[in-house]
C-alpha positions in Angstrom: 7.1 -29.6 -0.6 6.0 -26.1 0.3 3.0 -24.1 -0.9 2.8 -20.4 -0.4 -0.5 -18.6 -0.3 -0.5 -14.9 -0.7 -3.5 -12.8 0.4 -3.7 -9.2 -0.8 -6.1 -6.8 0.9 -6.9 -3.7 -1.0 -8.0 -1.3 1.7 -9.2 2.2 0.9 -12.4 2.6 2.9 -11.3 3.3 6.5 -9.7 6.4 8.1 -7.3 4.1 10.0 -6.4 0.8 8.5 -6.3 -2.1 11.0 -4.7 -5.2 9.6 -4.1 -8.6 11.3 -0.6 -7.6 12.2 -0.4 -3.8 11.8 -2.4 -0.6 11.9 -1.7 2.2 9.4 -2.2 5.9 9.8 -3.5 6.5 6.3 -5.6 4.6 3.7 -4.0 6.5 0.8 -1.0 8.8 0.2 -1.6 12.0 -1.9 1.0 14.3 -3.2 -0.8 17.4 -4.3 1.1 19.9 -6.5 4.4 21.1 -4.9 4.2 18.5 -2.1 7.3 16.4 -1.8 7.3 14.5 1.5 4.7 12.3 3.1 4.9 9.9 6.1 3.0 6.6 6.7 3.0 5.5 10.4 2.6 1.9 11.3 1.7 0.4 14.7 2.0 -3.2 15.8 -0.6 -3.9 18.5 0.4 -7.5 18.9 2.7 -9.2 21.3 5.0 -10.4 18.5 7.5 -8.5 16.3 6.3 -8.0 12.7 8.5 -7.6 9.7 7.4 -6.2 6.3 9.0 -5.7 3.0 7.9 -2.5 1.2 7.6 -2.0 -2.5 5.6 -0.2 -5.2 3.3 -2.0 -7.6 0.9 -0.8 -10.4 -2.8 -1.6 -10.4 -5.5 -0.9 -12.9 -9.1 -0.1 -11.8 -11.8 -1.9 -13.7 -15.2 -0.2 -14.4 -16.8 -2.1 -11.5 -14.2 -0.8 -9.1 -12.0 -4.0 -8.9 -8.2 -3.5 -8.8 -6.0 -5.8 -10.7 -2.2 -5.8 -10.7 -0.9 -4.8 -14.1 2.4 -4.1 -15.9 3.0 -1.3 -18.3 0.6 1.1 -16.7 1.0 4.5 -18.5 0.4 6.6 -15.4 2.7 4.7 -13.1 4.3 6.7 -10.3 7.1 4.2 -9.6 9.8 6.3 -11.1 8.7 9.4 -9.2 8.4 8.1 -5.7 11.2 7.1 -3.4 10.5 5.0 -0.3 12.6 4.6 2.8 13.2 2.1 4.3 12.4 -0.9 2.1 12.0 -3.3 5.0 10.9 -2.6 8.6 10.6 -4.6 11.8 8.1 -3.4 14.2 8.5 -4.4 17.9 5.6 -5.6 19.9 3.3 -2.6 20.7 5.8 -0.5 18.8 5.7 1.7 15.7 7.7 2.6 12.6 7.6 5.3 10.0 7.8 5.0 6.2 9.0 8.1 4.3 7.8 8.8 0.8 9.5 11.4 -1.4 8.0 12.6 -4.7 10.5 13.7 -7.3 10.2 15.8 -10.4 6.4 15.9 -10.2 6.4 19.3 -12.0 7.6 17.5 -15.1 4.6 15.3 -15.4 2.9 15.3 -18.8 -0.4 14.1 -17.3 -2.4 15.4 -14.4 -1.8 12.5 -12.0 0.4 9.4 -11.6 -0.6 6.5 -9.3 1.1 3.4 -7.9 0.3 1.3 -4.8 2.4 0.9 -1.7 2.6 -2.8 -1.0 3.5 -4.1 2.4 4.3 -7.9 2.5 4.8 -9.6 5.7 8.0 -11.6 6.1 7.2 -15.1 7.4 8.3 -15.8 10.9 11.2 -18.2 11.4 9.0 -20.3 13.7 6.8 -21.3 10.7 9.9 -22.7 9.0 10.9 -24.5 12.2 7.5 -26.2 12.4 7.5 -27.3 8.8 11.0 -28.7 9.2 10.0 -30.6 12.4 7.1 -32.1 10.5 9.3 -33.2 7.6 11.9 -34.8 10.0 9.1 -36.8 11.7 8.0 -38.5 8.5 8.9 -42.0 7.3 10.6 -42.8 4.1 7.3 -43.4 2.3 5.5 -40.3 3.5 5.3 -36.8 2.0 5.0 -33.5 3.8 3.1 -30.4 2.7 4.2 -27.2 4.4 2.0 -24.1 4.6 3.7 -20.8 4.6 1.1 -18.0 4.9 2.2 -14.6 3.6 -0.1 -11.6 4.1 0.1 -8.4 2.2 -1.8 -5.1 2.0 -1.7 -2.1 -0.3 -2.7 1.5 -0.4 -2.7 3.9 -3.4 -0.1 6.6 -3.8 -1.0 9.6 -5.9 1.5 12.1 -7.4 -0.3 15.1 -8.9 0.6 18.0 -11.2 -2.9 19.5 -10.9 -5.1 19.8 -7.8 -7.6 17.0 -7.3 -10.3 19.5 -6.1 -11.0 20.3 -9.8 -12.1 16.7 -10.7 -15.9 16.2 -10.7 -18.2 13.2 -10.7 -21.6 13.1 -12.5 -24.4 10.5 -12.7 -24.7 9.1 -16.2 -27.5 6.6 -15.7 -29.2 4.4 -13.2 -31.6 1.4 -13.0 -33.3 -0.7 -10.4 -32.5 -4.4 -10.5 -34.3 -7.2 -8.6 -32.4 -10.4 -8.1 -33.1 -13.2 -5.6 -35.9 -11.1 -4.1 -33.5 -8.2 -3.4 -33.8 -4.8 -4.9 -30.6 -2.9 -5.8 -29.8 0.4 -7.4 -27.2 0.2 -10.2 -25.5 3.5 -11.1 -23.0 4.5 -13.7 -20.9 7.5 -13.0 -18.7 9.7 -15.2 -15.4 11.3 -14.0 -14.4 14.7 -15.4 -10.9 16.0 -14.7 -7.3 14.9 -14.7 -7.0 13.2 -11.3 -8.6 10.5 -9.2 -11.5 11.4 -6.9 -13.3 9.9 -3.9 -17.0 10.2 -3.2 -19.6 9.4 -0.6 -22.9 8.0 -1.9 -26.2 8.2 0.0 -29.7 7.0 -0.9 -32.6 8.6 1.1 -36.2 7.5 1.4 -38.8 10.3 1.5 -37.6 12.9 4.0 -35.6 10.7 6.4 -32.4 12.2 7.7 -30.6 8.8 7.7 -29.8 7.1 4.4 -31.2 3.7 3.7 -28.1 2.8 1.7 -24.7 4.3 1.5 -21.1 3.9 0.3 -18.2 5.8 1.7 -15.0 6.7 0.0 -15.8 5.4 -3.4 -12.5 5.5 -5.4 -12.7 6.6 -9.0 -9.2 6.3 -10.3 -7.7 8.3 -13.2 -7.6 7.5 -16.2 -10.9 5.5 -15.8 -13.8 7.7 -17.1 -16.8 5.6 -16.2 -17.5 3.5 -13.1 -20.5 1.4 -12.0 -21.7 1.1 -8.4 -24.5 -1.2 -7.0 -26.2 -0.5 -3.7 -28.6 -2.8 -1.9 -32.0 -1.3 -1.2 -33.3 -3.9 1.3 -34.1 -1.1 3.8 -36.5 0.7 1.4 -40.2 0.4 2.5 -41.3 -0.1 -1.1 -43.4 3.1 -1.6 -41.4 6.2 -0.3 -39.8 8.5 -2.9 -36.0 7.9 -3.3 -33.3 10.5 -3.6 -29.6 10.0 -4.5 -26.9 12.3 -3.1 -23.2 12.1 -4.0 -20.7 14.3 -2.4 -16.9 14.7 -2.5 -15.5 12.5 0.2 -15.8 14.0 3.7 -17.0 17.3 2.4 -20.3 19.0 1.7 -19.5 19.6 -2.0 -22.4 18.0 -3.9 -21.7 16.2 -7.1 -25.1 14.7 -7.6 -28.5 15.4 -6.1 -31.4 13.7 -7.9 -34.8 12.3 -7.2 -35.0 8.8 -8.5 -37.9 7.5 -10.5 -40.4 5.8 -8.2 -42.2 4.3 -11.2 -39.0 2.5 -12.2 -38.4 1.2 -8.7 -41.9 -0.1 -8.3 -41.7 -1.7 -11.8 -38.6 -3.5 -10.8 -40.3 -5.0 -7.7 -43.3 -6.4 -9.6 
């Protein structure tokens, strides 16, 4: 009897994704208006060949940022994106290219469609050989349990009718929370616009140049309009003024620049 365990890694926080068996050139694919062709490059740094099946799936973002696979998503990009090839084999220390073609994006009735490119590793034949050998070595009154590990990863694919540069993020509210002797900053953000947006969040203490807390590449996916984020403030000295700065990812465009209430922070500690 064989059990299959599937591990899906949602990776959208690194400029180059490095997975157990493969490295990717991008952590997301974005078709801005009038863009039709994109490429995703994969590199296999291991000494064994790696085979992956490629598909598109739909996922819904929850207000806390979690992604859950979902059917019937209204803004699915599946019908608008063509992928080639659908299965690849990457030689040891070799590379492969996946082509993505966006079709009829000018006909969209919403600002953005999104699906997720899913790469699922095809189990190696050696794993089946080992399980078969174990089964053959058992007696008549013994039972075998085979383990077939399948690893997958996904990255978002956006198809847009309007430019993402027009979408903004604003701070709705915040509070300080103390739990298990640790202080954290809980923030609720609003998204304004017809596309998804990525942001970089920094919390500064007094006039320090280096943030005491940060979050890079915070995904805020359309059509979600509110999203919560929690940051640990264990590096705060307990008395310096705090400032929150939120910028568009990897730019100097400021979404939020606000001095946080020191009174509220101190009240949460005591």
